[in-house]
C-alpha positions as MATLAB code, in Angstrom:
seq = 'XXXXXXXXXXXXXXXXXXXXXXXXXXXXXXXXXXXXXXXXXXXXXXXXXXXXXXXXXXXXXXXXXXXXXXXXXXXXXXXXXXXXXXXXXXXXXXXXXXXXXXXXXXXXXXXXXXXXXXXXXXXXXXXXXXXXXXXXXXXXXXXXXXXXXXXXXXXXXXXXXXXXXXXXXXXXXXXXXXXXXXXXXXXXXXXXXXXXXXXXXXXXXXXXXXXXXXXXXXXXXXXXXXXXXXXXXXXXXXXXXXXXXXXXXXXXXXXXXXXXXXXXXXXXXXXXXXXXXXXXXXXXXXXXXXXXXXXXXXXXXXXXXXXXXXXXXXXXXXXXXXXXXXXXXXXXXXXXXXXXXXXXXXXXXXXXXXXXXXXXXXXXXXXXXXXXXXXXXXXXXXXXXXXXXXXXXXXXXXXXXXXXXXXXXXXXXXXXXXXXXXXXXXXXXXXXXXXXXXXXXXXXXXXXXXXXXXXXXXXXXXXXXXXXXXXXXXXXXXXXXXXXXXXXXXXXXXXXXXXXXXXXXXXXXXXXXXXXXXXXXXXXXXXXXXXXXXXXXXXXXXXXXXXXXXXXXXXXXXXXXXXXXXXXXXXXXXXXXXXXXXXXXXXXXXXXXXXXXXXXXXXXXXXXXXXXXXXXXXXXXXXXXXXXXXXXXXXXXXXXX';
ca = [
     180.049  210.591   47.663;
     179.854  207.636   45.424;
     180.856  204.309   46.517;
     184.091  202.802   45.645;
     184.810  199.779   44.131;
     188.040  198.030   43.400;
     188.785  197.718   39.781;
     188.609  194.521   37.913;
     192.209  193.625   37.697;
     192.214  193.805   41.626;
     188.857  192.369   42.255;
     190.186  189.237   40.347;
     193.179  188.814   42.575;
     191.046  189.226   45.930;
     188.798  186.563   44.710;
     191.597  184.192   43.966;
     193.161  184.888   47.341;
     189.925  184.227   49.204;
     188.932  180.970   47.057;
     192.794  179.732   48.110;
     191.887  180.239   51.813;
     188.421  179.069   52.046;
     189.984  175.621   50.306;
     192.897  175.561   52.135;
     193.123  172.128   54.537;
     192.960  173.057   58.275;
     195.030  170.306   60.021;
     195.963  171.496   63.605;
     196.343  174.312   66.086;
     199.732  175.747   67.140;
     199.987  178.312   69.784;
     203.251  179.970   68.598;
     204.521  183.555   68.936;
     206.085  184.061   66.032;
     202.512  183.323   64.237;
     201.141  186.891   65.868;
     199.644  189.151   63.158;
     201.323  192.813   62.750;
     197.830  194.194   64.329;
     197.813  191.937   67.293;
     199.012  192.912   70.602;
     201.919  190.686   72.001;
     202.425  191.289   75.415;
     204.880  189.336   77.425;
     206.701  191.956   79.704;
     209.216  194.373   79.815;
     212.979  194.813   77.685;
     215.539  196.990   77.565;
     214.292  198.771   73.977;
     215.280  202.015   72.973;
     212.386  204.183   74.405;
     214.385  204.602   77.675;
     212.318  202.148   80.119;
     213.778  198.745   81.097;
     212.092  195.694   79.659;
     212.223  192.045   79.712;
     210.942  189.473   77.168;
     209.208  191.994   74.880;
     208.127  191.017   71.501;
     207.832  193.533   68.410;
     205.097  192.779   65.826;
     205.596  196.150   63.669;
     209.328  195.714   62.521;
     208.733  192.083   60.576;
     205.158  191.702   60.573;
     205.214  188.967   62.845;
     206.215  188.802   66.469;
     209.625  188.855   67.226;
     211.690  189.146   70.160;
     213.094  192.466   70.759;
     216.585  191.417   70.987;
     216.221  189.751   67.666;
     215.159  192.819   65.887;
     217.516  194.542   63.513;
     215.656  197.587   63.233;
     215.681  200.606   65.573;
     212.455  200.840   67.481;
     210.892  202.241   70.739;
     208.108  200.184   72.464;
     205.557  202.482   74.397;
     203.482  200.178   76.998;
     200.076  200.381   78.491;
     201.933  201.029   81.930;
     203.634  204.090   80.608;
     200.546  205.455   78.790;
     198.635  205.248   82.106;
     201.622  206.329   84.345;
     201.859  209.959   82.238;
     198.001  210.058   82.116;
     197.992  212.384   78.971;
     194.791  211.878   77.106;
     196.282  212.400   73.466;
     198.747  209.910   71.435;
     200.928  212.746   70.566;
     201.601  213.530   73.850;
     202.732  210.239   74.982;
     204.951  210.148   72.097;
     206.801  213.462   73.234;
     210.384  212.358   74.599;
     210.407  209.314   72.236;
     214.094  209.172   70.416;
     214.245  210.550   66.761;
     210.517  212.108   66.943;
     209.509  215.744   67.111;
     206.348  216.221   68.079;
     204.751  219.675   66.826;
     201.464  221.505   67.459;
     200.129  224.537   66.086;
     198.164  225.689   69.543;
     196.728  223.731   72.381;
     195.169  220.461   72.413;
     193.100  219.317   69.393;
     194.888  221.611   67.281;
     196.880  220.563   64.171;
     199.666  218.388   65.424;
     202.694  216.652   63.318;
     205.168  214.410   64.063;
     208.594  214.480   62.256;
     210.811  211.133   62.247;
     214.512  211.594   61.619;
     214.088  214.651   59.789;
     211.875  213.329   57.235;
     208.518  215.261   56.205;
     205.299  214.721   58.758;
     203.775  213.369   55.915;
     206.511  210.567   55.481;
     205.340  208.438   58.575;
     202.763  205.951   58.253;
     200.252  205.716   61.094;
     198.905  202.199   61.604;
     195.867  201.520   63.902;
     195.686  197.653   64.365;
     197.032  197.406   61.017;
     194.578  199.988   59.546;
     196.361  202.402   57.585;
     195.191  205.886   58.971;
     196.847  208.570   57.145;
     194.244  211.170   56.167;
     193.200  210.941   52.419;
     191.697  214.656   52.749;
     195.006  215.978   53.505;
     196.999  217.746   50.981;
     200.119  215.608   51.324;
     198.251  212.834   52.993;
     199.872  213.379   56.261;
     198.270  212.019   59.476;
     197.036  214.826   61.840;
     197.722  213.410   65.627;
     195.277  216.305   67.188;
     192.673  214.228   67.824;
     193.953  210.698   68.282;
     193.199  209.895   71.879;
     195.179  206.625   74.193;
     191.292  205.153   74.845;
     191.913  201.339   74.548;
     195.307  201.378   73.596;
     197.544  198.581   74.610;
     200.892  199.312   73.632;
     202.489  202.127   70.612;
     205.086  200.833   68.483;
     207.723  203.260   66.655;
     209.780  201.872   63.745;
     212.243  204.330   62.323;
     213.989  204.530   58.727;
     212.074  203.573   55.375;
     209.682  200.501   55.829;
     208.116  200.564   52.437;
     209.265  196.803   51.695;
     206.843  195.680   54.147;
     204.144  198.806   54.370;
     204.254  200.286   51.374;
     203.667  204.046   50.551;
     203.920  206.809   53.188;
     206.227  204.775   55.208;
     209.292  206.199   53.426;
     210.429  207.737   57.148;
     209.216  205.302   59.270;
     205.979  203.556   61.115;
     203.954  204.373   64.143;
     201.824  201.678   65.036;
     199.237  202.147   67.565;
     197.850  198.578   68.973;
     194.606  198.425   70.974;
     193.809  195.920   74.030;
     192.096  192.836   73.821;
     189.821  191.900   75.996;
     190.670  188.912   78.520;
     189.309  187.353   81.560;
     186.059  187.706   83.441;
     183.993  191.261   82.456;
     185.319  194.099   83.882;
     184.348  197.984   83.323;
     185.907  201.433   84.544;
     184.417  204.898   84.469;
     186.917  207.586   84.872;
     186.452  211.544   84.900;
     188.870  214.011   84.991;
     189.016  218.070   85.253;
     191.530  220.685   85.173;
     192.697  223.836   83.637;
     191.179  226.080   80.936;
     187.791  224.525   81.962;
     188.543  221.071   80.734;
     186.530  218.176   81.429;
     187.067  214.646   80.434;
     184.964  211.421   81.004;
     185.473  208.027   79.916;
     183.586  204.192   80.279;
     184.824  200.987   79.386;
     184.105  197.167   79.606;
     186.219  194.215   78.739;
     186.466  190.695   79.233;
     187.295  187.162   77.400;
     186.579  183.454   77.027;
     188.433  180.737   75.213;
     185.940  181.551   72.496;
     185.482  185.438   72.439;
     187.072  188.457   73.868;
     185.920  191.970   73.496;
     186.811  195.629   74.364;
     184.793  198.439   74.278;
     185.548  202.405   75.251;
     183.762  205.636   75.017;
     185.191  208.916   75.982;
     183.683  212.698   75.528;
     186.283  215.602   76.261;
     185.441  219.472   76.484;
     187.485  222.287   77.069;
     187.414  225.860   76.733;
     191.024  226.095   75.750;
     193.092  229.073   75.515;
     193.876  231.203   71.969;
     195.910  229.284   69.365;
     197.884  232.186   67.829;
     200.390  233.629   70.254;
     199.209  236.236   73.129;
     201.867  238.478   71.238;
     199.466  239.174   68.580;
     196.732  240.412   70.854;
     194.364  237.521   70.416;
     192.360  236.792   73.260;
     189.196  234.456   72.165;
     189.983  230.901   73.594;
     190.012  228.091   71.075;
     188.348  225.452   72.743;
     187.038  222.114   71.642;
     184.773  219.456   71.921;
     185.664  215.534   71.400;
     183.831  212.044   71.201;
     185.378  208.793   70.715;
     184.191  205.295   70.610;
     186.961  202.378   70.232;
     186.285  198.592   70.210;
     187.756  195.457   69.650;
     185.634  192.115   69.436;
     187.042  188.815   68.457;
     185.615  185.405   68.303;
     187.708  182.034   68.007;
     185.255  179.827   65.287;
     187.619  176.513   65.696;
     190.979  175.488   67.269;
     192.637  176.702   63.841;
     190.538  179.967   62.807;
     189.864  183.247   64.498;
     188.362  186.714   63.435;
     188.664  189.805   64.820;
     186.656  192.942   64.448;
     188.477  196.579   65.303;
     186.280  199.713   64.922;
     187.085  203.219   66.162;
     185.037  206.314   65.667;
     186.092  209.965   66.637;
     184.328  213.348   66.216;
     186.108  216.313   66.839;
     185.235  220.007   66.884;
     188.028  222.601   67.591;
     187.986  226.479   67.358;
     191.051  227.793   65.485;
     192.931  230.797   64.149;
     193.609  231.691   60.607;
     197.444  231.637   61.159;
     198.400  233.527   64.124;
     198.964  236.778   62.311;
     197.548  240.212   64.141;
     194.029  240.724   63.555;
     193.522  237.220   61.752;
     191.519  235.731   64.773;
     188.189  234.523   62.925;
     185.834  234.244   65.677;
     183.278  231.851   63.461;
     185.802  229.562   62.484;
     185.551  225.995   63.536;
     187.158  223.002   61.973;
     184.522  219.898   62.415;
     186.440  216.374   62.035;
     185.330  212.959   61.741;
     187.331  209.847   61.544;
     186.119  206.207   61.322;
     188.329  202.856   61.050;
     187.234  199.242   60.525;
     189.355  196.132   60.385;
     187.820  192.723   59.715;
     190.828  190.314   60.238;
     190.571  186.655   59.929;
     193.325  184.467   60.982;
     194.725  181.033   60.029;
     197.127  178.595   61.711;
     197.396  175.467   59.355;
     199.912  172.726   59.641;
     201.553  172.614   63.109;
     201.736  176.350   62.628;
     203.908  176.064   59.643;
     201.200  177.923   57.633;
     199.737  180.874   59.185;
     197.415  183.468   57.020;
     196.148  186.676   57.809;
     193.630  188.426   55.886;
     192.674  192.119   56.298;
     189.451  194.146   55.201;
     190.187  197.717   56.088;
     187.991  200.995   56.001;
     189.328  204.547   56.347;
     186.670  207.188   56.246;
     187.534  210.970   57.027;
     185.241  214.130   56.813;
     186.482  217.675   57.636;
     184.638  220.804   57.512;
     186.321  224.573   57.805;
     183.818  227.306   58.758;
     185.981  229.887   57.942;
     184.001  232.877   57.059;
     186.638  233.550   54.106;
     187.327  230.446   52.569;
     185.172  227.468   53.985;
     185.741  224.073   52.636;
     184.102  220.542   53.085;
     186.332  217.577   52.462;
     185.605  214.072   52.275;
     187.916  211.081   51.270;
     187.799  207.140   51.924;
     190.613  204.283   51.568;
     189.592  200.916   51.388;
     192.338  198.272   51.959;
     192.480  194.431   51.296;
     195.698  192.806   52.525;
     196.856  189.294   52.700;
     199.681  187.518   54.484;
     201.301  184.276   54.436;
     203.841  183.409   57.104;
     205.628  180.095   56.383;
     207.726  178.548   58.935;
     210.484  176.647   56.645;
     212.420  175.484   59.863;
     212.798  176.507   63.385;
     215.199  178.977   62.570;
     213.726  180.664   59.006;
     210.230  181.836   58.241;
     209.447  183.163   54.980;
     206.657  186.141   54.633;
     204.991  186.836   51.515;
     201.833  189.152   51.149;
     199.731  191.048   48.963;
     197.708  194.612   49.601;
     195.113  195.954   47.425;
     194.214  199.766   48.081;
     191.542  202.192   46.420;
     191.543  205.862   47.667;
     188.939  208.331   46.923;
     188.415  212.036   47.539;
     186.288  214.871   46.595;
     185.969  218.271   48.324;
     185.352  222.145   47.864;
     186.436  222.934   44.609;
     187.885  219.355   43.804;
     186.224  217.102   41.371;
     185.974  213.168   43.052;
     189.127  211.257   42.064;
     190.226  208.058   42.478;
     193.575  206.199   42.964;
     194.318  202.185   43.050;
     197.662  200.399   44.262;
     198.567  196.961   44.314;
     201.603  195.491   45.916;
     203.062  192.279   46.629;
     206.250  191.751   49.193;
     208.646  188.917   50.046;
     210.457  188.616   53.309;
     212.865  185.836   54.783;
     214.031  185.999   58.283;
     216.777  183.416   59.493;
     218.450  182.985   62.845;
     222.009  181.409   63.054;
     222.732  179.804   66.646;
     220.534  181.994   68.376;
     223.010  184.570   67.906;
     222.706  186.164   64.446;
     219.661  187.122   63.176;
     218.935  188.370   59.353;
     215.871  189.679   57.250;
     215.930  190.369   53.664;
     212.906  191.620   51.812;
     211.619  193.270   48.877;
     208.490  194.633   47.470;
     206.704  195.680   44.011;
     203.830  198.398   44.106;
     202.074  199.675   41.131;
     199.983  202.701   41.033;
     197.401  203.367   38.900;
     197.927  206.912   38.489;
     201.594  207.003   39.574;
     204.880  205.216   39.019;
     205.623  201.867   39.949;
     208.126  201.167   42.719;
     210.586  198.666   43.696;
     211.951  198.746   47.205;
     214.044  196.463   49.453;
     215.265  196.184   52.924;
     217.655  194.297   54.831;
     218.357  193.849   58.630;
     220.683  192.554   61.149;
     221.412  191.941   64.819;
     223.965  190.231   66.629;
     224.235  189.174   70.265;
     227.445  188.392   71.702;
     228.048  186.205   74.974;
     228.408  189.432   77.206;
     225.057  190.255   76.089;
     226.521  193.201   73.627;
     224.274  193.477   70.783;
     224.864  194.884   67.489;
     221.815  195.847   65.144;
     221.891  197.836   61.722;
     219.541  197.978   58.865;
     219.318  199.206   55.566;
     216.332  200.135   53.316;
     214.483  202.521   50.596;
     211.197  203.978   50.951;
     208.514  205.522   48.656;
     205.407  208.025   49.200;
     203.190  208.143   46.017;
     201.883  211.509   45.153;
     198.379  212.341   47.128;
     195.267  212.957   44.994;
     195.509  216.492   45.792;
     199.183  216.844   44.233;
     197.975  214.724   41.478;
     194.327  216.434   40.440;
     194.493  219.955   42.159;
     194.966  223.245   40.126;
     198.618  223.322   41.171;
     199.745  219.595   40.694;
     200.374  217.357   38.097;
     199.719  213.887   36.790;
     203.322  213.479   35.530;
     204.112  213.349   39.151;
     206.603  210.263   40.454;
     206.888  208.743   43.648;
     209.000  210.453   46.542;
     211.982  208.255   47.240;
     214.225  207.565   50.058;
     217.216  205.104   51.295;
     218.818  205.178   54.645;
     220.584  203.171   57.130;
     221.389  202.839   60.664;
     224.153  200.934   62.722;
     224.152  200.597   66.556;
     225.004  198.911   69.579;
     223.143  198.127   72.892;
     225.029  197.335   75.980;
     223.296  195.851   79.183;
     225.411  196.285   82.588;
     224.932  194.700   86.120;
     222.576  192.530   85.118;
     220.620  194.492   83.337;
     220.381  196.830   86.029;
     221.642  199.472   83.175;
     221.041  199.417   79.573;
     222.986  201.658   77.548;
     222.239  202.244   73.278;
     224.034  204.244   70.450;
     222.573  204.178   67.034;
     223.643  206.382   64.111;
     221.132  207.000   61.181;
     221.660  208.438   57.738;
     218.613  209.372   55.331;
     218.737  210.598   51.737;
     215.179  211.835   50.027;
     214.774  212.661   46.556;
     212.348  213.913   44.078;
     210.373  215.483   46.794;
     207.363  216.890   45.112;
     207.730  220.730   45.829;
     206.171  223.930   44.010;
     207.800  225.198   41.197;
     207.151  228.886   40.940;
     208.388  229.081   37.285;
     206.233  226.548   36.229;
     203.719  227.344   38.708;
     203.011  223.766   39.369;
     203.915  220.671   41.571;
     207.159  219.209   40.506;
     209.540  215.917   41.803;
     212.366  218.765   42.372;
     213.386  218.563   46.251;
     216.261  216.872   47.599;
     216.931  216.570   51.337;
     219.393  214.686   53.652;
     219.449  214.166   57.712;
     221.755  212.260   59.684;
     222.239  212.061   63.210;
     222.568  209.763   66.291;
     220.300  208.555   69.350;
     221.699  207.744   72.250;
     219.735  206.143   75.436;
     220.124  204.822   78.926;
     217.582  202.843   80.809;
     218.332  202.434   84.757;
     216.397  200.379   87.111;
     218.458  200.324   90.405;
     215.706  198.985   92.245;
     212.038  197.598   91.759;
     210.291  200.928   92.754;
     212.362  203.140   90.624;
     212.565  203.282   87.090;
     214.773  206.262   84.819;
     215.437  206.698   81.535;
     217.174  209.231   79.383;
     217.641  209.607   75.597;
     219.475  212.397   73.329;
     218.778  212.754   69.388;
     221.086  214.841   67.625;
     219.660  215.764   64.210;
     221.523  217.483   61.279;
     219.158  218.310   58.194;
     219.878  219.669   54.877;
     217.566  221.286   51.851;
     220.072  220.208   49.255;
     218.331  222.786   46.779;
     219.091  225.909   49.051;
     221.547  224.123   51.579;
     219.515  225.657   54.519;
     218.316  223.326   57.616;
     214.821  221.699   57.264;
     212.062  223.440   58.842;
     210.820  222.274   62.704;
     213.520  220.096   62.887;
     215.542  220.758   66.281;
     219.401  219.806   65.905;
     219.346  218.672   69.787;
     216.636  217.055   71.656;
     216.715  215.391   74.972;
     213.750  213.282   76.244;
     213.751  211.962   80.201;
     211.601  209.472   82.167;
     211.451  208.623   85.872;
     208.701  206.565   87.788;
     208.860  205.850   91.428;
     206.510  203.484   92.923;
     206.643  205.515   96.644;
     204.042  202.651   97.856;
     202.328  199.384   97.442;
     199.265  201.689   96.019;
     200.953  205.124   94.772;
     203.207  205.957   91.971;
     204.978  209.206   91.102;
     206.002  209.909   87.240;
     208.312  212.871   85.887;
     208.661  213.179   82.217;
     210.578  216.014   80.227;
     211.704  216.881   76.817;
     214.368  219.418   76.113;
     214.052  220.950   72.483;
     216.814  222.918   71.055;
     216.065  226.282   68.759;
     214.742  225.429   65.292;
     214.108  226.996   61.946;
     210.476  228.102   61.094;
     208.519  230.449   58.987;
     207.419  234.024   60.883;
     203.509  234.159   60.595;
     203.567  237.762   59.627;
     206.551  238.393   57.341;
     206.719  234.815   56.031;
     210.234  234.399   55.632;
     212.411  232.326   57.825;
     212.824  232.839   61.152;
     213.641  230.619   64.466;
     212.115  229.125   67.395;
     213.821  229.172   70.866;
     214.810  226.420   73.076;
     212.480  225.088   75.537;
     212.176  222.843   78.655;
     208.867  220.996   79.020;
     208.545  219.336   82.249;
     205.295  217.148   83.367;
     204.102  215.369   86.573;
     201.840  212.758   87.452;
     200.829  210.640   90.170;
     198.090  207.962   91.143;
     197.109  206.363   94.281;
     194.570  203.432   94.757;
     192.785  203.999   97.960;
     191.221  200.613   97.194;
     191.097  198.056   94.797;
     188.455  199.861   93.009;
     188.897  203.662   93.443;
     191.944  205.326   92.196;
     192.978  209.053   92.433;
     195.134  210.791   89.541;
     196.729  214.057   89.436;
     198.656  215.769   86.703;
     200.536  218.965   86.517;
     201.565  220.013   82.509;
     204.558  222.629   81.897;
     205.451  222.222   85.655;
     208.315  225.209   85.382;
     205.832  227.642   83.375;
     207.925  227.915   80.440;
     206.585  230.334   77.617;
     207.542  228.671   74.403;
     206.281  227.891   71.061;
     206.404  224.903   68.891;
     205.154  226.648   65.820;
     206.215  230.070   65.246;
     203.358  232.247   66.159;
     201.067  229.594   68.006;
     201.053  229.849   71.955;
     201.093  226.792   74.126;
     199.753  226.184   77.820;
     201.292  227.630   80.714;
     201.532  226.036   83.994;
     198.310  223.510   83.911;
     196.740  221.478   86.936;
     194.584  218.187   86.121;
     192.844  215.685   88.811;
     190.614  212.882   88.334;
     188.984  209.534   89.863;
     188.617  206.250   88.244;
     186.200  203.762   89.639;
     186.666  199.792   88.396;
     184.188  197.077   88.765;
];
């Protein structure tokens, strides 16, 4: 595949920004939490956020692209901490996301099969996925969606889920929301670990890592290998008996160096290689024993960071590289796809006063794709954004922003966003947001045999408004949010024109209710309910794979100083889907999925773990025609040194 080059217009802009950075006078260092860039973890404790667990004094970095105390954030968000990830013991990010308000996780079979996430009724390709600020959406996907099937939790420190249109700060693909996966930064004396886990379906997983840090450098490195015989992806009712196993390797690393008291550089890298057997679709007789999907993902970010004028000016630069390889060994339709995204982003945070911060930035992106039956194609985009964040008397918090983006092969787009939060003396918090979003056509939309160069970006506008109320000195925190989204110019196939056109329109509205309870230190309980009403405005039917009712629950109990027990579950109501045999509309039944996990530290260096998935042994489908795991048992050992 030929090397991608940013075109001359963008190159000049990059050069100008670099020159400005090099010759900006370096004055002095200021350790200000508000200067944390959006790719940097901000660990500050536990706060009652909307994820259903109790937290205090946490900051959120995705909502405003700078670290902001969670109570000051007007956007609707959820935060999943490292502790929650560890307690659930799920190896894949998709399974950690289950039960999050407003999210629906849908997998076509077992682990490592195609996995989509729908946010508040939007399409799965309307969610922008970031890994430490790296745009991770797949350029080889026909719709540029992100496939969560192989993304592991290795080295993940926290996950921030931001709901609603977010294109003003994050550009294309953030039409429905953003999921930002932030990895661990090494600190303290060198430490290492080795863990091994085995269980149902002949599944084995081994992981080894090391981390540490000083005032000058920090480092974190993790390597994982996983294998499973698996089970048939196509549901057993179709007579398929061949297990669809997988093999997965991942390498995640983060390295930082403080070159001076005002200048540091982070290098973030991630590599994943996956091989999984797949079925042709779930219909009878469609189990191809020779079909494998082989994929490889590479992510890299180099991030210089300057803090100037006692923290009054903060500059963050990002040089990103995303690369996907996908091979389908289908006997009938084999394919090979190769896609790359290069991106440069530059952000200035100007502290005008203690209560006012102005954020301005630019990002330049080049995307390329070549695949079986598809010639090599490229697209460039350049975006500029501006946001003002102000607070008044530490009670009222307002943000307003605007973005203009130009795409070389599609339309130019202007988006905007406003948020507000107000804290009453009673600790009641009102929060609201309104924004617009866009998603540029993918290279497949534009250049495939059914595509069109005349396609415009898909658009959305949406708002939410909510109230959060802590009670009994924050022992109980209640939250309720109403949301309403409209989508237009959706790209759909027109059978009369025999090509894709901007003809789709849809809407979604609903409510997210949450309660977090911590009656005493050993026990944490969280529960949330999401109601989602969707409609395809051209057919007046509900959108596929979006359940109307969903409940998520989480309970963690520390039964002794060295041991804890975690019970998590989701109830999903029936939903519309496509029948894999007749290809007409059908309904997939409701289900209750309950998982149980436990851990016990024998010593400070030896920990035993255990996990039961599908505790109630439910037989259910997430996608019509595709099977799911029955009662499954896993056990492991972790050594730290």
